[in-house]
N, C-alpha and C positions, 0 to 999 in steps of 0.2 A: 514476392510476386504471387498472385493468386493462381491456384492450379487451373488449368484449362483442359477440358476433356476432349478427346478425339474419338470418333466412331470409325472403326475399321469394318468394312463390309466386304468380305471375300466371297467369291463364287463358291458354290457347293461342290467344287472339284478339289481333290486332295492336294495336288501340287499348288494350286492357286491359294488355297486356304493356308497351307504351311508357310508360304512366302509372306502372306499378309501378317501372320502372327509374328514372324521374325522381324518384319518392318515395325510392327507395334512395339516389340521389345527394344528395337534400336532407338526409337523415339524416346521412350521413357528412361532408357539407360543413359542417353546423352543429354537429355533435357529434363531436369527434375521438376520443372513447373508444368509438365504435361502428364496427363494420365490417359490411359487407353482402355476402350471397351471394344472387344471383338465380338461381332454378331455372327454366329455360326449357323448356316443353313446346311441341310444334308439331303443327299439324293436317296430316294427310297430303294434304289436297286444297287447300292454300293455299300455292302457290309464292311469291306476292308477300309474304305474311306471313313465311314462312320466310327469304326473302332479306333482308327488313327486319331480322329479329331477328339473323341472322348478321352483318349489317353493323354492328351497334352495337359500338363499340370498348370494350374493357375500360379501366378507369383504375386507378390505384394502389390505391384503397381499396374497389373493388367487384370481386367475383369472380363470374363467370358459369359456371354448369354447364348446358350445352346437351344435352338429351336428344335422340337422333335421332328423326325422325318414325317412328311405328309403321306397320305394314303396313296399307294401306287395306282389305284383305280382312277385317280384324278389326272393321270398322265398317259393314259392308254393311247391317245392320238399322237404322241410324240414319236417321230420315226427314229431319232438318234439320241444319244446321251446329251449332245449339245442342245437340241431342242428341249429336252427334258429339263436341263439346267436352267434354261431361259424361263421355262414355265414355273419352275420352283421359285426363281428370283421374283417374278412378277406377282406370284401369290403371296410372297412375303412383303411386298411393297407397303400395303396398308398397315401391316403389323409394325414394320420399322418406322413408318410415319408416326404412329402412336408413341413409339419409344422416343423418337426425336422430340415430340411435343412435350414429353415429361421433363426435358432438359430446360424448359422455359417456364418460369414461374411469374405470377403476377400478370397485370395487363396495363395497357396504356403507358403512361410515363413511369409507372413502377415496375414494368416488365424487366425481368433479369434473365440473362442467358448464361448458361454454363457450358455450352458446346462450341468448340472452336472450329471444327471442320468435319466433314465426312470424307473418308478415304475409301473410294469404291473401286472394286475390281473392274478390270477391263470389260467383263461381261455384265456387271451390275449397274449399267448406265441408267436404268429406270430410277435409281435412287438420286440421280442428279435433279430430277423434278422435285423430290422431297427437299433437297437442300435449298432449292430456289424458293419453295413455299415458305421456308423459315428464315430466308436470308442468311443462310450459313454457307460458306464457301465449300465447294467440292473439288477434290483432287482425284484424278483417275490413277489407280495403281496398275501399271502394266507389267505383269510378272514375266513376260517374254522379253525379247531383246529389241533394241532400237531399230535394227534393220527390218524386222518384221513389222513394227509400227510404221516404219517408212513406206513399206509396200502397201499397207492398208490405206494410208493417206494418198498414196499415188493412185491406187485404183479408185478411190473416192473422187479424186480430181478428174480422172479419165471419164467417169460416169457423169458426175454432176456438172462439170465445166465443159467437157468435150463431147458429151453424148455417146460415149463408147459403151456398147453392150459387153460387160465384163465376161459373161459366159462364152462369148465368141472368140476370146483371146486364144482358147485352146485349139482353135481351128486354123490359126495363122501359121503354125509349123515353123516358127522362128524363135530366137531368143529375145528377151525383153531387156531394154535398158531401163533400169530402176535406180533412181538417185541414191538410195540408201545402200546399194551394193556396188562394189568396185568392178566386179565381173558381170558380163551379160548373164541374165538369169534364164536357164532353159525352162521351157514350159513344163517339162517332166517333173520339176521339183516344186511347182506351184501347188499349194495345198488345195485339196478338194473343196475346203470351206470357202475358198476365194473364187473358184471357177464354177462350182455347182450353182445353178441359178437360184434354187431354193435357199441354200445356205447363205449365199451372198445377199440376195434381195430381201430375205426375211430376217436375217440375223446381222451379218457383219457390216453391211453398209449403214445400218442403224446405229451400231456401236460407234463407228467412226464419226458420224455426224454429231453424236452426243459428246464425243471427246472435245470437240471444238467449243462446247458450252462450258467446259470445266475451267476452274481457275488455273490449273496446271496439270501436268502429267508426270507421274513418278515412275521411273523405269528401273528395273532390277538389272542394271549393267554398270559399267564404269568407263570413263573417258579413254583410258589407255587401251581398252579392248575394242571399243567401237567408235573410235574417233571419226572415221569417215561417215558412218551412218548418222552420228549425232550432228555432224556439220551439214547434213543434207536437209534438215528441217528449215522452213522459211518462217516469215513473220505471221503467216496465217495460222500457224500451230501455236497452241498455248505454251507457256514456258515449260521447258523440260528439266526435270530434276533427276540426276543419276545418283542412286543410293546403294548400288551393289558393290560387290556380290553379296546378296542375302541367300543363305543356304537354308533350305527347308528343314525344320527341326525333326529329329527322329522321334518316333513314339517311345514311351518310357520303357517298354518291355522289349528287349532285344533277343535275337536268336543266339542264345549263349553257346549252343553247340557249335554253330558255324564260327563264331568269334574265337572260341577256345581252340578250334582246329586251326584257324588262321594264325593264331599266336605261335603255333608250333612249326610254322613253315619258314623256310629260309627267307632272308631279306630280298625283296624285289623279285619274287618268283611266281606270283599267283596272278592269274587272269580272272577278272570278274565279268560275267555276262549277265546283264540285267536290263530289262526293257520297259520299266515303268509299271504303274498300277493298272494300265489298260493294255499292256503288251502281251501278245500270245501268238503262237504259230500253229499251223496245221501240222498233222503228223508227218507228212513227207518232208516238210522243212525242218522239223525237229530232228529227224534222222540225219539230214545233211549236216546240221550243226554238230551233232554228236560225233559223226565220222571225222569232222574237221578238228574237233577238240582232241579226240583220241590220237589222230595222226600227228598233231602238233607236238604232243608229248609234254605240254606245259601243265603245271598244277592249275586248278580252276575252282571257282565257285559259280554255279549256274543257277540263276533264278528262273525256274521253268513253271509256267502257269497253263492251266487248261482253258481252251476256248470257252467263251460264255455261251450258255444255252439259249440266251435271249437274243442272239445276234447283235446288231449294232446298238441295241438299247441296254445290253448287259455288260457286266464286268467279268474278267477272268476269275476262275476259282483255282484252288490248289488241288493237285492230283492226289488221289488216295494210293495209287500205285504207279510209279514212274515207268515200270516195266511195260505197261500197256502202250507206251508211245516211243520208248527208246529202243535202239537196236538190241537184239538178243545178246545178253552177256555184257553189255556196256557197263553197268553198275559194278559188276564183279571185276571186270578188267581194270577199272579206274578207281577202285575202292581206296587205294593208297595215294592217289593223285588228286582227287577232287571231291566236291560235294555238289549233288543236285538237290535243290531245296525249293520251297515256294517263296514266300516273302522273305526278303533279307534286309538288314539294316545297312543300306547302301553307303551312307555317309561314314559310318564306323569302319566299314570294309575299306573304302577308299583312303581313309585316314591311316590305316595300318601300314607299317613299313614293309610288310610282306607283299603288298599289292603293287603290281607292276604295269598292268594294262587293263583296259576297260572297253568291252563291246557294249554299245549303248544305243538306245532309241533316239538319243539326241534331244530329249526334252530339255528346256533351258535350265531347269533345276540341275539336271545331271551334267550339263556342259559346265556350269559354274562350279559345281562340286569337283569335277575332274581338274579344272584349272587351279582351284584353291589348294588341292592336294598334290598337284603336279603329276597326275596320272593321265597319259595320253588315251584318247578315245579312238576306237574303230567305229565308224558310223554305220548305223542300221536303223534309219527312221521307220516309224510304224504308222503314224496318223498325225492329224492336226497340222501344225506348221513345222514339224520336225524335219521334213525334207529340206526346207529352207535353212534350218539351223545347221544341218549336215553340210549343205552346199556352202554356207558361209564359213564354217570351220575348216573345210577342206580347201576350197577355191579362193575365198577372199583372205583368210587369215593364215592358212597353212599350218593349222594347229591340230589336225586330226588326220587319221588314215582312212581312206575310202574303202569300205566294203560294199556299201550301196549308198546312193544319194536319193534315189527315187522309189525305193521299195514302199509299197502302200498296202497296208493290212486289208483294206476293203476293196482293192483293185480287182476288177472282174477278170483281168487277164494277167494278173501278177505271176511272174515266173518264179520258180524256186531258185534260190541262190545256191549254187553248187558247193559241195564240200571243198573242192579245190580253191574256189575264190575265197571262201571263208577262212580256210587254212592260211592262204596267202596274207589275208588281212590280219589274222592273229599273229603271224610271225613279224609282220611290219610293226604292229602296235607294241609288241614285246621287245623290239630291237632297242637295246640300251644306248646305242650310238646314233640314233636317227636324228635328222634335222627337226622333225616334228617334236620329239621329246625335248630337244634343247629349247625350242620355242615355248613349249608348254611350261617348262621349268622357269623360264624368264618371266612369263606372264603370271606364274604363281606368285612370285615376289611382288609384282605390280598390283595384283589383286589384293594382297594384304596391306600394302602401303596405301591403297585408295581409301580404306576405311579408317586409317589412323588419323589423329588430329593433324591437320595440315594437308591431308590427302584430298584427292579430287572429289570423292564421294562424300567425305565428311564436310567439305566446304559446300557442296551442293545441298546436303541435308540441312546445314545451318541456314543457308539462304531460304530454303523451304519453310523452316520454322519461323524465320523472321517474317515471311510473308503471311503465315497463319496468324501470328501475333498482331501484325499490322491490321489485318482484316478483322480480327476480333475486337481490336480497339475501336475501329470505325463503327462496327455494329453496336458496341456498347454506347458510343456517343449518340447514335441514332435513337437508342431506346431511352435515353435520359430526357 
């Protein structure tokens, strides 16, 4: 069988790109007649993300095309990272169109195609237009969960079919009944990107409308975890393919000092606190976290980052001196108990037998990693759809401990979470005999079975590849 090439086009956001790369690796590992080319776009204000993407090593069956970061001056009018990512994607559209064109040789009856499909990130929907131009099928890769995809489709239906002004939902003061969630959804956990008029009308509604044009939607989840959400989709939605859990690959250079320290700790004794590549707290909140950690008495690794100087358009940086933000004497008093660091190799820490609990921003990458390694989460969402992830894990699935469900990094009236509440959450997430831990351990086994031959995600991936091959065969027939 002749090799067929797939283009993977991730968003220029680190978590999205990492999952897309892992998806590409899964394709070529399981199906030897497929090759993958990953097209890497980068944000000009994200040095950590750029370093991460540059660190991912090529392998024999995956090709990477790294586009250089564009000049920051081109994006001065973008108010947030999300708008900037959209602008970067749109500026790469003609470049990627030319790349797609190189995969077709000849003309007329002698025209030959070597490209089987475009797999585009949930934010890269302008590339669906490119796929249509060349009559190549496109599949949307949705690196978040099925429940969040369900609420996006639900809001699109409310607006387009029922004339509802989505931005007015926040004024209703009630919970919403959303098909993809089993529990009524409080307005307080709805992401700003869905309720903010600019974010919804200028960004997210356009994504959802383009999803309907795709050949299928690939979701980083598995049936055993999100059975209810997956059952909520109707025949108006393109076919759904569950291929998870895909874990974001780590950069090749790890924090050896932290990992070496972790290896010396007793089994199931360490708490990890890590809030993602864009997670940060103001000084008053940092102090409350420090007080809670110290009072709890547990060993810990705390990834602590400095707020960005550019506001909503920037990314957090690493502190040069943690003493400027931590309580006096904290580092000295906890020197034998824990580590305060900047970036950490999260996956490697969760995989270590010494790790027992995880305080997390509840990005979907982190949720899947916690389940894969059987480490319960204490929920502390920061931005994007993380509030919904936290809500689903705590209320719908019962697989996480609630510290907060509606904390919002950019909330104008966001209250500081008290040390008392944080300490309570730490103790619950570290409880070896909790119901939450038992459920997480059970789902750990299911997550691994899903990817094995005969598992739900393996079967779904096989069905997806069959569809790609069928479409490729039909396109070849047209060209003859």
